[in-house]
C-alpha positions in Angstrom: 188.9 182.8 6.3 189.6 183.2 2.9 189.7 187.0 3.2 190.5 189.9 5.7 188.2 192.3 6.7 189.2 195.6 8.2 192.3 196.9 7.0 193.0 197.0 3.8 197.0 198.2 3.7 199.5 198.9 6.6 203.2 199.0 5.5 205.0 198.3 2.5 204.8 198.5 -1.2 201.7 198.6 -3.7 201.9 196.4 -6.8 199.6 196.6 -9.8 199.7 192.9 -11.1 201.0 193.0 -15.0 197.0 193.1 -16.5 196.8 196.3 -14.5 193.2 194.7 -13.5 194.4 193.6 -9.4 196.2 195.4 -6.9 198.6 193.7 -4.3 198.6 195.2 -0.9 200.4 194.2 2.4 198.0 193.8 5.4 199.8 193.2 8.4 201.9 189.8 7.8 199.8 188.7 5.0 198.7 189.8 1.4 195.8 190.9 0.0 194.8 190.9 -3.5 192.4 193.6 -4.5 190.1 192.8 -8.0 189.1 195.8 -9.2 187.2 194.9 -12.4 185.1 192.5 -10.8 185.0 194.2 -7.2 186.6 191.0 -4.9 189.0 190.4 -2.9 190.6 187.8 -1.5 194.0 187.0 1.1 197.0 184.5 0.1 197.1 182.0 2.7 200.4 182.6 3.5 201.8 184.2 6.9 204.9 186.0 7.5 206.5 185.8 11.0 206.6 189.8 11.2 204.9 192.9 9.0 205.6 193.1 5.4 207.9 196.0 4.3 208.4 195.4 0.8 207.4 193.1 -2.2 208.5 192.0 -5.8 206.1 190.5 -8.6 207.5 188.7 -11.5 207.0 190.5 -15.1 204.7 187.1 -15.8 203.2 187.5 -12.8 203.8 184.0 -11.4 205.9 184.9 -8.2 205.7 186.9 -5.5 208.7 187.9 -3.5 207.4 189.3 -0.1 210.3 190.6 2.6 209.5 191.3 6.3 211.7 194.2 8.1 214.1 191.8 9.7 214.9 190.8 5.8 213.4 187.6 6.2 211.3 186.5 2.8 209.0 184.3 1.3 208.8 183.3 -2.4 204.9 182.6 -3.5 203.6 180.7 -6.3 200.8 183.6 -6.8 198.5 182.1 -9.3 198.3 178.9 -7.2 198.8 180.9 -3.9 201.1 178.4 -2.6 204.6 179.1 -0.6 207.3 178.1 -2.6 210.1 178.4 -0.3 211.7 180.6 2.7 215.2 182.7 2.7 216.9 185.0 4.5 218.7 188.1 3.1 220.6 188.6 6.7 219.8 192.7 6.5 216.4 194.7 6.1 215.7 195.2 2.6 214.8 198.7 1.5 214.3 198.1 -2.4 214.1 194.9 -4.7 213.1 194.6 -8.3 213.0 191.6 -10.7 214.7 192.7 -14.2 211.9 193.3 -17.0 213.2 190.2 -18.7 212.3 188.0 -15.2 215.8 186.4 -15.3 217.4 188.8 -12.3 216.3 189.6 -8.8 218.5 193.3 -7.9 217.7 193.6 -3.9 219.6 196.2 -1.8 222.0 195.0 1.0 222.4 197.9 2.8 225.1 200.3 0.8 225.3 197.2 -1.9 223.1 195.6 -4.8 223.0 191.6 -4.4 221.9 190.1 -7.6 219.9 186.7 -7.8 219.2 184.4 -10.3 215.5 184.6 -10.3 213.8 180.8 -10.0 212.4 178.6 -12.3 215.2 179.1 -15.4 217.7 177.0 -14.7 217.1 173.5 -12.8 218.5 174.3 -8.9 218.8 173.1 -5.6 218.2 176.5 -3.9 215.5 178.8 -5.1 217.9 181.8 -4.8 221.5 181.7 -6.2 223.7 184.6 -5.8 225.3 186.1 -9.0 227.1 188.9 -7.8 227.2 191.5 -5.2 228.0 195.4 -6.4 229.3 198.0 -4.4 230.3 201.4 -4.7 227.7 203.5 -2.7 228.4 205.1 1.1 224.7 205.0 2.3 221.9 202.7 2.3 220.4 202.1 -1.0 216.8 203.3 -1.2 215.3 202.5 -5.1 216.7 200.4 -7.9 214.9 200.4 -11.3 215.8 198.5 -14.1 216.5 199.7 -17.9 213.8 197.9 -20.4 216.0 195.4 -22.1 217.6 194.4 -18.8 221.1 195.1 -19.5 221.4 198.1 -16.8 220.0 198.7 -13.8 219.9 202.5 -11.5 220.5 202.5 -7.9 219.6 205.7 -6.1 221.0 206.2 -2.2 220.6 208.1 0.5 224.7 209.2 0.4 222.6 211.6 -3.0 224.1 210.2 -5.9 223.1 207.7 -8.3 224.8 205.0 -9.8 224.3 203.3 -13.3 225.5 199.6 -13.2 225.9 196.7 -16.4 225.0 193.8 -16.1 227.7 192.0 -18.8 230.3 194.2 -17.0 233.7 193.4 -17.3 236.3 193.3 -13.8 237.3 196.7 -14.4 234.4 198.5 -15.6 233.5 201.9 -13.6 229.9 202.6 -12.7 229.1 205.6 -13.7 228.4 208.4 -10.8 225.8 211.0 -11.4 226.1 213.3 -8.7 224.1 217.1 -7.9 221.3 216.0 -6.0 221.6 217.9 -2.4 219.5 215.4 -0.4 218.9 211.4 -0.4 217.7 210.5 -4.0 214.0 208.6 -3.8 214.2 207.4 -7.3 215.7 207.3 -10.5 214.3 205.8 -13.9 215.3 205.1 -17.4 213.0 206.5 -20.1 211.2 204.1 -22.4 214.0 205.2 -25.3 216.8 204.7 -23.1 217.8 208.2 -24.2 216.9 209.9 -20.6 217.5 209.5 -16.9 215.0 211.0 -14.4 216.0 211.4 -10.6 214.2 212.9 -7.9 215.3 213.8 -4.5 213.7 213.6 -1.4 214.2 217.8 -1.4 211.8 217.9 -4.4 214.6 218.7 -7.1 214.0 216.5 -9.8 216.8 216.5 -12.9 216.6 215.1 -16.4 220.1 213.5 -17.5 221.1 212.9 -21.1 223.9 210.8 -22.9 226.0 213.2 -24.9 229.9 214.7 -25.1 230.3 218.1 -23.5 230.4 220.0 -26.6 226.9 218.7 -27.0 225.8 219.7 -23.9 227.6 223.3 -24.3 226.0 224.0 -28.0 222.6 223.2 -26.1 223.3 226.7 -24.2 223.6 224.6 -20.9 227.3 226.4 -20.1 225.9 227.3 -16.9 225.4 223.6 -15.9 228.6 222.9 -17.2 232.0 223.0 -15.5 234.4 224.5 -18.7 238.1 222.9 -17.8 240.9 223.9 -19.9 242.0 222.5 -23.3 242.9 219.0 -22.0 239.4 218.2 -21.5 238.2 219.2 -24.3 240.8 217.2 -26.1 239.2 213.9 -24.5 235.8 215.1 -24.4 233.7 211.5 -24.1 230.4 211.2 -23.9 228.5 210.4 -20.5 225.7 211.0 -18.5 225.5 215.2 -17.9 222.6 217.0 -16.7 220.5 218.8 -19.4 217.7 220.6 -17.3 216.8 221.2 -13.3 213.4 221.2 -12.2 212.4 222.4 -8.8 208.5 221.6 -7.1 208.8 224.8 -5.1 207.0 223.5 -2.4 207.8 225.2 1.4 209.4 223.2 3.9 207.5 220.3 2.4 209.4 216.9 1.2 209.5 214.5 -1.2 207.4 211.0 0.3 207.1 208.8 -2.5 207.7 209.0 -6.2 206.8 206.5 -9.5 207.9 206.9 -13.1 205.7 205.3 -15.8 207.6 205.4 -18.7 205.4 204.4 -21.9 203.8 207.4 -21.3 206.6 209.7 -19.6 204.6 210.3 -16.5 206.1 211.1 -13.1 203.7 210.5 -9.8 205.5 212.8 -6.9 203.9 212.5 -3.6 204.4 215.2 -0.5 204.5 215.0 3.1 201.4 216.9 3.2 199.4 215.0 1.5 199.3 216.7 -1.8 200.1 214.6 -5.1 201.1 215.9 -8.4 201.0 214.3 -12.0 203.8 215.7 -14.1 204.9 215.0 -17.6 208.6 214.9 -18.6 210.8 216.1 -20.3 208.6 219.3 -20.3 207.8 219.0 -16.6 204.2 219.8 -17.0 202.2 219.7 -14.1 198.6 217.7 -15.6 197.2 217.1 -12.3 197.2 217.9 -8.5 195.3 215.9 -6.0 194.9 216.3 -2.0 194.0 213.1 -0.7 194.9 213.4 3.1 196.9 215.7 5.7 198.5 212.6 6.3 201.6 211.6 4.6 201.3 209.0 2.0 203.7 205.9 2.1 203.4 204.7 -1.0 202.1 205.0 -4.9 202.4 203.1 -7.9 200.9 203.2 -11.6 199.1 200.5 -13.7 200.5 199.0 -16.7 198.1 201.2 -18.8 199.2 204.8 -16.8 195.5 205.2 -16.0 195.3 204.2 -12.3 196.9 205.3 -9.5 197.0 203.6 -6.2 198.4 205.2 -3.1 198.7 203.7 0.2 198.8 205.6 3.5 199.8 203.6 6.9 198.8 206.3 9.6 195.1 205.7 8.0 194.8 202.0 7.1 193.9 203.6 3.8 194.2 202.2 0.3 193.0 204.4 -2.8 192.8 203.8 -6.4 192.3 206.8 -8.5 191.7 207.4 -12.0 193.0 210.6 -13.3 191.9 211.2 -16.3 188.0 210.8 -15.5 189.1 211.8 -11.8 187.5 209.5 -10.2 187.7 206.8 -7.6 188.2 203.0 -8.7 188.9 202.3 -5.1 188.5 203.9 -1.8 188.5 202.0 1.3 189.7 202.4 4.7 189.6 200.3 8.0 189.0 201.6 11.6 191.8 204.3 12.7 192.1 202.6 16.4 190.8 199.0 17.4 188.1 197.3 16.7 185.2 196.4 19.6 182.8 194.7 18.1 181.2 192.9 15.2 178.0 191.5 14.3 176.9 189.6 11.0 173.4 189.5 9.6 171.1 187.0 9.9 172.0 186.2 6.0 175.4 186.4 6.2 176.2 188.8 3.7 176.8 191.6 5.6 179.3 192.3 8.6 178.9 195.4 11.1 182.1 196.7 12.6 182.3 199.3 15.9 185.8 200.8 16.9 187.5 203.0 19.1 187.1 206.0 16.4 183.4 206.3 17.0 183.0 204.4 13.2 180.2 201.7 12.7 181.6 200.2 9.1 179.5 197.6 7.1 181.0 195.1 5.3 180.1 193.1 2.1 181.2 189.0 3.3 181.8 188.1 -0.1 183.7 191.0 -1.6 185.4 192.2 1.7 184.9 195.6 1.1 183.1 198.0 3.3 180.4 199.7 1.3 179.3 202.3 4.3 180.7 204.0 7.3 178.6 205.7 10.1 180.8 208.7 11.9 177.2 210.1 14.0 179.0 208.6 17.3 181.4 210.7 19.7 183.4 208.5 21.7 184.1 204.0 21.6 181.2 202.3 19.9 180.8 199.0 22.4 178.5 196.9 20.6 176.6 196.6 17.4 173.6 194.3 16.7 171.4 193.8 13.5 167.6 193.5 13.6 166.5 189.8 13.2 164.5 190.9 10.2 164.7 194.2 8.0 167.4 196.4 7.3 168.2 198.1 10.2 171.6 198.3 12.3 171.8 199.1 16.0 175.1 200.8 17.8 175.9 201.6 21.6 178.4 203.6 22.5 180.2 205.2 25.1 179.2 208.7 24.4 175.4 207.6 26.2 173.8 206.9 22.8 172.3 203.9 21.0 171.8 204.8 17.9 169.3 203.4 14.4 170.5 203.0 11.2 168.9 202.4 8.2 170.4 200.5 5.5 168.6 201.3 2.4 168.7 205.0 2.8 171.8 204.8 5.1 170.9 207.2 7.9 170.8 207.3 11.5 166.7 207.0 11.7 166.2 206.9 15.8 169.0 207.9 18.5 167.8 206.4 22.4 169.3 208.1 24.9 169.2 207.8 29.3 167.4 210.4 31.6 171.1 210.8 33.0 174.4 210.6 31.3 175.6 206.7 31.0 178.2 204.7 29.1 176.7 201.6 27.2 179.1 198.7 26.8 176.2 195.6 25.5 173.0 195.7 22.9 170.5 193.0 22.2 167.3 193.7 20.1 164.4 191.3 20.7 163.4 189.1 18.1 160.3 190.7 16.6 162.6 193.9 16.2 160.7 196.4 18.2 162.7 196.1 21.6 166.0 197.4 22.0 167.8 196.8 25.1 171.3 198.1 26.3 173.5 197.5 29.5 175.5 200.1 31.0 179.2 200.3 32.7 178.8 203.1 35.4 175.3 202.9 36.5 175.0 199.0 36.2 171.9 199.0 34.9 170.1 197.9 31.6 167.9 200.5 29.3 164.5 199.2 28.0 163.0 201.4 24.5 160.6 200.7 21.9 162.3 200.8 18.6 158.9 202.4 16.7 158.8 205.4 19.0 162.2 205.9 20.7 160.5 205.9 24.4 162.3 204.6 27.2 160.2 201.7 28.4 162.0 200.4 31.5 165.4 200.5 33.7 166.6 197.0 35.1 168.4 197.6 38.0 170.1 194.6 39.9 173.6 194.2 39.2 176.5 195.3 41.3 179.3 195.9 37.9 179.2 196.6 34.5 176.6 194.9 32.2 178.8 193.0 29.7 176.8 190.7 27.6 172.8 190.6 26.7 171.0 188.2 25.1 167.2 187.3 24.5 165.6 183.9 24.5 164.8 182.3 20.7 160.9 182.1 22.2 158.9 183.8 25.0 160.0 187.5 26.1 162.9 186.5 28.4 165.8 188.5 28.8 169.4 187.6 30.2 172.5 189.6 31.1 175.8 188.7 32.2 178.0 191.3 34.3 181.5 191.5 35.7 179.4 191.1 39.2 180.4 187.6 38.1 176.6 186.5 37.9 173.9 185.8 34.8 170.5 187.1 35.7 167.2 186.4 34.0 164.7 189.3 33.4 161.0 188.5 32.5 
């Protein structure tokens, strides 16, 4: 298997490749790569012990680090799809980021930041070599972001503060703390020219910081922001990062769940707990675009290299969306079954695969690209069996709701529904080689129903089993039907 069909996203963060054409999505304990330009997908042949919670990609897209919920990590060569090394961070990692020059990896270790040398720059025995550990926060670090020149990085934490660290800092260097938020800070970023810092907290507050003296801040009419001290403070008026603007999203009781910043065009994407997304331009705080995706929370958002595509992942729905906001179109919209998958069937040519699920949906997948191209939601209960007709573009499905349905795969519609005189639950299904007769077995009356596909009429009811009919098949030659049941017997019917 070179690809996983079904769920497209389970948990963790999404990453666009530097060329902006592909997106990496964690699916359970593996990583799927979706090529959005050529409309293909593949799954890396590397598996982790547990579900992936976090990923980081080096700026030149050669090294991929995947981390599971225990803090175990894998280092993968992405172009060659080869596992290079195993590693253990020994604690759950909430944030990890490569520096823009690719030389360092900053990872959170609860309330500390660990700086590691990125592999590939020096000849070393170990793939990861720790450079230093930095403390300062009082609670878990939620996000790490680097300055464009890789000399500084910002950490935002659950302790409601942001800290600014220097890479080449001396021993007595004290990192500046940006305080003022009233809830956990989810993100902090530098602008492209490094003149501004933007921080965003869980309660929907966006702060804009600038590096200046107290006098300059007072000149810009922000006296209510600045606490004016006595004359002593004015004598030593040194420049530091100060708040120059506060903005609030004003969503009633709705928290910020995910956010991302695109520095080259000053775009900020903010996702709220009610499934609504806003695209804002900073520092003017103009709302460019609002999009309601679903009623469920969106766990992660990311922006591609050109700033045109936004990718969203929702773990409750198992959904992956890529949205082009300027043209307001979906580049990719994929979702797996909401609950377990119960049945699957290949078409005769092997190009398509149909799956039925406990959510009552029938999905049809393209096996070469790995994408679902049509979903039928006609059934009202679990779909227990799906079967392609041997020739022609017809798909049959049997469900616990007491119906067998035939779907036209040219016009994508349910063109025939087969029912029984009394309500029953269907558990198995078969179509004869000519495609003219369809049979379905039941779980409650232990009978097999036979219909004519053309007219939809019930031809016969075959009784004799004393347990649920679990499987049916036709012989390739002659009209012989074989049924298997929970009563430990297999029966042949002429």
